[in-house]
C-alpha positions as CSV (number, residue, x, y, z in Angstrom):
1,M,70.8,-35.7,0.4
2,L,67.9,-37.7,1.7
3,A,67.0,-38.9,-1.7
4,N,70.6,-40.2,-2.2
5,L,70.4,-42.1,1.1
6,L,67.1,-43.7,0.1
7,L,68.5,-44.6,-3.3
8,A,71.5,-46.2,-1.7
9,W,69.2,-48.3,0.6
10,L,67.2,-49.4,-2.4
11,L,70.3,-50.3,-4.4
12,M,71.7,-52.4,-1.5
13,A,68.4,-54.2,-1.2
14,F,68.3,-55.0,-4.9
15,S,72.0,-56.2,-4.9
16,G,71.3,-58.5,-2.0
17,A,68.4,-59.9,-3.9
18,R,70.4,-60.3,-7.0
19,K,73.0,-62.3,-5.1
20,N,70.1,-64.6,-3.8
21,R,70.6,-63.3,-0.2
22,L,66.9,-62.9,0.7
23,D,67.7,-62.3,4.4
24,L,70.0,-59.4,3.6
25,S,67.6,-57.7,1.1
26,V,64.6,-58.0,3.3
27,G,66.5,-56.8,6.4
28,I,67.7,-53.7,4.5
29,A,64.3,-53.0,3.0
30,L,62.4,-53.3,6.2
31,G,65.1,-51.6,8.2
32,S,65.1,-48.7,5.9
33,A,61.4,-48.4,6.0
34,S,61.4,-48.1,9.8
35,Q,64.2,-45.6,9.7
36,I,62.4,-43.5,7.2
37,A,59.1,-43.6,9.3
38,L,61.1,-42.6,12.5
39,F,63.3,-39.9,11.0
40,V,61.8,-38.4,7.9
41,A,58.2,-37.8,9.2
42,P,59.3,-35.7,12.2
43,V,61.8,-33.8,10.1
44,L,59.2,-32.9,7.5
45,V,56.8,-31.8,10.3
46,L,59.4,-29.4,11.7
47,L,60.3,-28.2,8.2
48,S,56.7,-27.4,7.5
49,Y,56.7,-24.7,10.1
50,F,59.3,-22.8,8.0
51,L,58.6,-23.8,4.4
52,G,55.0,-24.8,4.2
53,P,51.9,-22.7,3.8
54,S,50.5,-24.2,6.9
55,P,52.2,-26.5,9.6
56,M,51.7,-30.2,9.3
57,D,50.9,-32.5,12.2
58,L,51.2,-36.2,13.0
59,C,47.6,-36.8,13.8
60,F,46.4,-39.9,11.9
61,W,42.9,-41.0,11.3
62,P,42.0,-44.5,12.8
63,G,41.9,-46.2,9.4
64,A,45.5,-45.2,8.7
65,V,46.6,-46.7,12.0
66,V,44.8,-49.9,11.3
67,M,46.3,-50.1,7.8
68,M,49.8,-49.7,9.2
69,L,49.1,-52.4,11.8
70,I,47.9,-54.8,9.1
71,A,50.9,-53.9,6.8
72,S,53.3,-54.5,9.7
73,L,51.7,-57.8,10.5
74,T,51.8,-58.9,6.9
75,A,55.5,-58.0,6.5
76,S,56.3,-59.8,9.7
77,L,54.6,-63.0,8.6
78,V,56.0,-62.9,5.1
79,T,59.5,-62.5,6.2
80,S,59.6,-64.7,9.3
81,H,60.4,-68.0,7.3
82,G,63.3,-66.5,5.3
83,R,61.9,-68.2,2.2
84,S,59.6,-66.7,-0.5
85,A,57.3,-68.0,-3.2
86,W,55.2,-66.3,-5.9
87,F,52.0,-66.6,-3.9
88,V,53.5,-64.8,-0.9
89,G,54.1,-61.8,-3.2
90,V,50.6,-62.1,-4.5
91,L,49.4,-61.9,-0.8
92,V,51.3,-58.7,-0.2
93,L,50.1,-57.2,-3.5
94,M,46.5,-58.2,-2.5
95,V,46.8,-56.5,0.9
96,Y,48.0,-53.3,-0.7
97,L,45.2,-53.6,-3.3
98,V,42.6,-53.7,-0.5
99,F,44.3,-50.7,1.1
100,A,44.0,-48.8,-2.1
101,M,40.4,-49.7,-2.7
102,T,39.5,-48.8,0.8
103,L,41.3,-45.4,0.5
104,Y,39.5,-44.9,-3.0
105,L,36.0,-45.8,-1.8
106,L,36.2,-44.5,1.8
107,P,38.6,-41.6,1.9
108,P,39.5,-40.0,5.2
109,R,37.4,-37.2,6.3
110,P,39.0,-33.9,6.6
């Protein structure tokens, strides 16, 4: 059920982009990301008490919190103008590449 909901959001965002409605597609994509973060994570934590081998928690290491802050600021700056260009996409890809290299070279301590 949750996978179908996520797929529906993704298809709505792509259909808005195909119709050249950047504001609609970005609004759907960013809105669905925040809904996923606020709904799915707590549900998975609660389900882990019944289904998982050990319960999960929502304790994040400081690097993850900083990465989420940077990702949120980047998304805000990219979508604030309502227009896009190829170098804006490269900016977002580079931010996530830096995150991936950081997590590869400096993994969080258990």
